[in-house]
Residue frames relative to the residue before (quaternion, step in Angstrom):
aa qw qx qy qz dx dy dz
X 1.0000 0.0000 0.0000 0.0000 0.00 0.00 0.00
X 0.5199 -0.6837 0.4196 0.2937 3.58 -0.83 0.99
X 0.6513 0.5162 -0.3289 0.4485 3.59 0.92 -0.82
X 0.6501 0.5150 -0.3222 0.4565 3.60 0.92 -0.85
X 0.6490 0.5094 -0.3235 0.4633 3.60 0.97 -0.79
X 0.6501 0.5170 -0.3218 0.4545 3.58 0.97 -0.85
X 0.6545 0.5000 -0.3096 0.4751 3.57 0.97 -0.83
X 0.6466 0.5132 -0.3188 0.4657 3.59 0.96 -0.84
X 0.6514 0.5068 -0.3091 0.4726 3.58 0.94 -0.89
X 0.6469 0.5104 -0.3228 0.4656 3.58 0.93 -0.85
X 0.6465 0.5148 -0.3233 0.4609 3.60 0.95 -0.80
X 0.6500 0.5041 -0.3201 0.4699 3.59 0.98 -0.80
X 0.6596 0.5056 -0.3118 0.4604 3.57 0.94 -0.87
X 0.7244 0.4415 -0.2533 0.4650 3.56 0.88 -0.91
X 0.7453 0.3964 -0.2176 0.4899 3.59 0.93 -0.87
X 0.5377 0.6721 -0.3905 0.3266 3.57 1.06 -0.71
X 0.7081 0.4462 -0.2935 0.4620 3.63 0.66 -0.95
X 0.6292 0.5345 -0.3454 0.4463 3.58 1.06 -0.66
X 0.6417 0.5470 -0.3264 0.4272 3.58 1.05 -0.74
X 0.7270 0.4172 -0.2560 0.4815 3.61 1.04 -0.65
X 0.4889 0.6403 -0.4438 0.3925 3.59 1.23 -0.09
X 0.1518 0.8264 -0.5248 0.1364 3.57 -0.47 1.07
X 0.8424 -0.2001 0.1609 0.4737 3.52 -1.20 -0.71
X 0.6658 0.5057 -0.3066 0.4548 3.61 1.14 -0.45
X 0.2063 0.8085 -0.5264 0.1631 3.57 1.09 0.61
X 0.0989 -0.7687 0.6303 0.0452 3.52 -1.10 0.79
X 0.2648 -0.7475 0.5810 0.1829 3.50 -1.15 0.52
X 0.1475 -0.7596 0.6253 0.1010 3.52 -1.21 0.54
X 0.3024 -0.7213 0.5874 0.2079 3.53 -1.20 0.46
X 0.2774 -0.7747 0.5509 0.1396 3.53 -0.61 1.16
X 0.5467 -0.5843 0.4618 0.3826 3.57 -1.14 0.49
X 0.6426 -0.5227 0.3649 0.4250 3.58 -1.16 0.41
X 0.5225 -0.6204 0.4837 0.3288 3.54 -1.14 0.68
X 0.0676 -0.8086 0.5843 -0.0119 3.53 -0.57 1.18
X 0.1894 0.8551 -0.4675 0.1198 3.53 1.14 0.71
X 0.7489 0.2998 -0.2133 0.5512 3.59 1.14 -0.24
X 0.0228 -0.8118 0.5821 -0.0395 3.56 0.64 1.14
X 0.5145 -0.6533 0.4647 0.3042 3.53 -1.06 0.74
X 0.3121 -0.7382 0.5697 0.1819 3.53 -0.81 1.01
X 0.5774 -0.5751 0.4511 0.3638 3.54 -1.18 0.61
X 0.4869 -0.6629 0.4701 0.3201 3.60 -0.94 0.77
X 0.3753 0.7152 -0.5444 0.2267 3.53 -1.20 0.52
X 0.6648 -0.4896 0.3677 0.4280 3.56 -1.26 0.31
X 0.7852 0.2925 -0.2448 0.4878 3.56 -0.81 1.04
X 0.4441 0.7153 -0.4515 0.2954 3.59 1.24 -0.15
X 0.6785 0.4904 -0.3054 0.4536 3.61 0.85 -0.88
X 0.6259 0.5200 -0.3368 0.4737 3.59 1.05 -0.74
X 0.6582 0.5021 -0.3089 0.4683 3.58 0.93 -0.88
X 0.6561 0.5098 -0.3195 0.4556 3.59 0.88 -0.88
X 0.6981 0.4764 -0.2767 0.4573 3.56 0.85 -0.97
X 0.7180 0.4486 -0.2572 0.4659 3.59 0.90 -0.89
X 0.7349 0.4237 -0.2427 0.4706 3.58 0.73 -1.05
X 0.6552 0.5504 -0.3008 0.4210 3.56 1.08 -0.77
X 0.5034 0.6383 -0.4337 0.3886 3.58 1.24 -0.10
X 0.7882 0.3339 -0.1485 0.4952 3.57 1.06 -0.76
X 0.8162 0.0242 0.0115 0.5771 3.59 1.04 -0.64
X 0.6212 -0.5560 0.4003 0.3805 3.53 -1.26 0.38
X 0.5979 -0.5690 0.4237 0.3731 3.54 -1.22 0.39
X 0.4582 0.6646 -0.4487 0.3835 3.60 1.26 -0.16
X 0.6410 0.5398 -0.3307 0.4341 3.57 1.00 -0.81
X 0.6483 0.4926 -0.3236 0.4821 3.58 1.15 -0.45
X 0.7461 0.4423 -0.2516 0.4294 3.57 0.62 -1.10
X 0.6990 0.4689 -0.2786 0.4625 3.60 1.15 -0.43
X 0.4724 0.6716 -0.4445 0.3582 3.57 1.28 0.04
X 0.5467 -0.5876 0.4627 0.3765 3.58 -1.15 0.51
X 0.5924 -0.5508 0.4426 0.3871 3.56 -1.16 0.58
X 0.0515 -0.8200 0.5693 -0.0307 3.56 -0.84 0.99
X 0.5689 -0.5798 0.4597 0.3590 3.53 -1.28 0.39
X 0.6740 -0.4701 0.3716 0.4321 3.56 -1.29 0.23
X 0.6427 0.5249 -0.3157 0.4601 3.58 1.01 -0.82
X 0.6598 0.4993 -0.3082 0.4695 3.60 0.98 -0.79
X 0.6475 0.5009 -0.3262 0.4727 3.60 0.98 -0.78
X 0.6275 0.5224 -0.3437 0.4639 3.59 0.99 -0.78
X 0.6487 0.5114 -0.3160 0.4668 3.59 0.97 -0.84
X 0.6374 0.5284 -0.3250 0.4571 3.60 1.03 -0.77
X 0.6526 0.4953 -0.3117 0.4813 3.59 0.94 -0.86
X 0.6455 0.5182 -0.3173 0.4628 3.59 0.93 -0.88
X 0.6440 0.5169 -0.3184 0.4654 3.60 0.98 -0.84
X 0.6476 0.5246 -0.3317 0.4420 3.59 0.89 -0.88
X 0.6917 0.4678 -0.2748 0.4767 3.58 0.99 -0.82
X 0.7790 0.3924 -0.2027 0.4451 3.58 0.65 -1.10
X 0.7402 0.3962 -0.2323 0.4911 3.60 0.94 -0.81
X 0.8027 0.3022 -0.1410 0.4945 3.57 0.81 -1.02
X 0.4686 -0.7243 0.4120 0.2933 3.59 1.28 -0.01
X 0.2017 0.7932 -0.5487 0.1707 3.59 1.08 0.63
X 0.3763 -0.7543 0.4956 0.2094 3.58 -0.79 1.01
X 0.2218 0.7780 -0.5446 0.2212 3.56 0.54 1.24
X 0.4608 -0.6589 0.5183 0.2912 3.55 -0.91 0.93
X 0.5698 -0.6300 0.3992 0.3452 3.60 -0.88 0.88
X 0.6598 0.5093 -0.3208 0.4498 3.60 1.00 -0.72
X 0.6674 0.4967 -0.3033 0.4647 3.61 1.21 -0.37
X 0.4919 0.6796 -0.4315 0.3317 3.61 1.19 -0.36
X 0.6831 0.4740 -0.2875 0.4755 3.58 0.87 -0.92
X 0.6254 0.5442 -0.3312 0.4506 3.59 0.99 -0.82
X 0.6674 0.4983 -0.2949 0.4683 3.57 0.93 -0.94
X 0.6706 0.4980 -0.3030 0.4587 3.58 0.85 -0.96
X 0.6558 0.5019 -0.3147 0.4679 3.61 0.96 -0.80
X 0.6329 0.5199 -0.3312 0.4685 3.57 1.00 -0.79
X 0.6784 0.4968 -0.2992 0.4510 3.59 0.82 -0.99
X 0.6513 0.5078 -0.3153 0.4675 3.59 0.98 -0.80
X 0.6711 0.4938 -0.2928 0.4692 3.56 1.03 -0.80
X 0.7644 0.3971 -0.2003 0.4667 3.58 0.81 -1.04
X 0.8089 0.1741 -0.0505 0.5593 3.59 1.06 -0.77
X 0.3777 0.7555 -0.4555 0.2812 3.54 1.15 0.61
X 0.5221 -0.6362 0.4821 0.3004 3.48 -1.32 0.37
X 0.5183 -0.6521 0.4059 0.3760 3.57 1.28 -0.10
X 0.5882 0.5643 -0.3746 0.4419 3.59 1.23 0.18
């Protein structure tokens, strides 16, 4: 039965790692959580923070390669149409203009 197999697989995936956790435990130190990186100031920054920050950290914005206005517009469109970002249509242009201004390549 397909449902039984899915449940069994899920149990193996979830329980499997716990079963092998033993005396050879190691610890790691993660870097500090930088989930709210400071966005560059400028018109539209608050709209971008509020809209984009619903789905991902601002790190994803500040670490992107510098892009043209056309590339930023395509990125905003992709986030809305492909990933379902809940951005008001009137804010899409504001966000793209902000990103091009603050993180643009100057082209």
